[in-house]
C-alpha positions in Angstrom: 26.0 -7.5 -26.3 25.6 -9.0 -22.9 26.4 -7.0 -19.7 30.0 -8.4 -19.3 31.1 -7.1 -22.6 28.9 -3.9 -22.2 30.5 -3.0 -18.8 33.9 -3.4 -20.4 33.3 -1.0 -23.2 31.7 1.5 -20.8 34.8 1.1 -18.5 32.5 0.4 -15.4 31.3 -2.6 -13.5 28.4 -4.9 -14.0 27.1 -3.7 -10.5 27.2 -0.2 -11.8 25.3 -1.0 -15.0 22.6 -2.8 -12.9 22.5 0.3 -10.8 22.0 2.6 -13.7 19.2 0.3 -14.7 17.7 0.7 -11.0 17.5 4.4 -11.2 16.0 4.6 -14.6 19.0 5.5 -16.7 19.4 2.3 -18.6 16.5 0.3 -20.1 18.0 -2.7 -21.6 16.1 -5.1 -23.8 16.1 -8.8 -22.7 16.8 -11.7 -25.0 14.8 -14.9 -25.2 16.7 -16.3 -22.2 16.0 -13.2 -20.1 19.5 -11.8 -20.3 19.9 -8.1 -20.6 21.2 -6.9 -24.1 22.9 -3.7 -24.9 23.7 -1.9 -28.0 26.2 0.9 -29.3 23.6 3.5 -28.4 23.7 2.3 -24.8 27.5 2.7 -24.7 27.2 6.3 -25.8 24.4 7.0 -23.2 26.6 5.6 -20.4 29.5 7.8 -21.6 27.3 10.7 -21.5 26.0 9.8 -18.0 29.4 9.5 -16.6 30.6 12.9 -18.0 27.4 14.6 -16.6 27.7 12.9 -13.1 31.5 13.9 -13.0 30.2 17.6 -13.9 28.1 17.4 -10.6 24.7 16.4 -11.9 22.9 13.8 -9.6 22.0 10.4 -11.2 18.3 11.2 -10.5 18.5 14.2 -12.7 20.5 12.3 -15.3 17.9 9.7 -15.3 15.3 12.4 -16.1 17.5 13.7 -19.0 17.7 10.2 -20.5 15.4 10.9 -23.4 17.0 14.2 -24.0 20.2 12.5 -24.2 18.8 10.2 -26.9 17.4 13.1 -29.0 13.9 12.3 -27.8 12.9 15.8 -26.3 10.3 15.9 -23.7 8.6 18.7 -21.8 10.9 18.0 -18.8 14.0 18.7 -20.8 13.1 22.3 -20.8 12.1 22.2 -17.1 15.7 20.9 -16.1 17.3 23.5 -18.3 17.8 26.0 -15.5 19.5 23.3 -13.4 21.8 22.5 -16.4 22.8 26.0 -16.9 23.6 26.3 -13.3 25.8 23.2 -13.5 27.5 24.6 -16.5 28.2 28.0 -14.7 29.7 26.0 -11.8 32.0 24.0 -14.3 33.1 27.5 -15.7 34.0 28.7 -12.3 36.0 25.5 -11.5 37.7 25.9 -14.9 38.6 29.6 -14.1 39.9 28.6 -10.8 41.9 25.7 -12.1 43.4 28.0 -14.8 44.4 30.5 -12.1 46.0 27.7 -9.9 48.0 26.5 -13.0 49.3 30.1 -13.9 50.3 30.4 -10.2 52.1 27.1 -10.3 53.8 27.9 -13.6 55.1 31.3 -11.9 56.4 29.5 -9.0 58.2 26.9 -11.1 59.7 29.5 -13.4 61.2 31.4 -10.4 
């Protein structure tokens, strides 16, 4: 699929797709006319990238994880493990905080 269809499937813009390519997250193939072409695996990759970015990982770190996300383990996958564990801990803290906030709101609403 070409970039227009791909960006729609990923719920993002053509510009963001090109940015992902610039930072090394996406490496699209080119067709005979030189147009970028994408496949279903690329859609899955971008969905994972968006989730990791929302979780607080920088795009430069996600770019390093690209092969890990595509089940092509590399030495640097273990190198980033500590950073990923820290991010996961931060997410757990956010979840706990949100749950406490929700309970407080429920208590106020029931009063």
